[in-house]
N, C-alpha and C positions, 0 to 999 in steps of 0.2 A: 363698290365697283362691280355692278351686275354685268355689264358688257364692256370689258377693257378694250376689246378690238375697236369698238365704236369710238371710245374715248381717245385711243391712239390715233385713229383716223382723223378725228376732229383736231387734235393738237397738230398733226402734220399739216392739215389744211390751213389752220390759223398761222402756222410758222411760215408756210410758203406765201400766204397772203401778206403777212407782215414784211417778209423779205422783199417782195415785189414792191410794196408801198414804200419801204425805206429806200430802195434803189431809185424809184421814180422821184421821191422827194430830194434825194441827193443830187440827181441829175438836174432837177429844177433849180436847186440852190446854186449849183455850179454855173448854170446858164445865167442866172441873175447876177452872180458875182462877176462873171466875165463881162456882162453888159455894163455893169457899174464901173468896172475897171476901164473898159473902153471909153466910157463917157468921161471919166476923170482924166484919162490920157489925152483925149481930144481937147479938154479944157486946158491942160497944161501946155499943149502945143500952141494954142491960141494965146 
């Protein structure tokens, strides 16, 4: 641990990047799930 400040900075950067990536992936999954549900609902209506 020569420079802990730099290490902490890197960990914070990676954490924020991971959180943003997870949020984007969750939003994408929700959009896909909603689209699939809408398709199934339309099929049931027909």
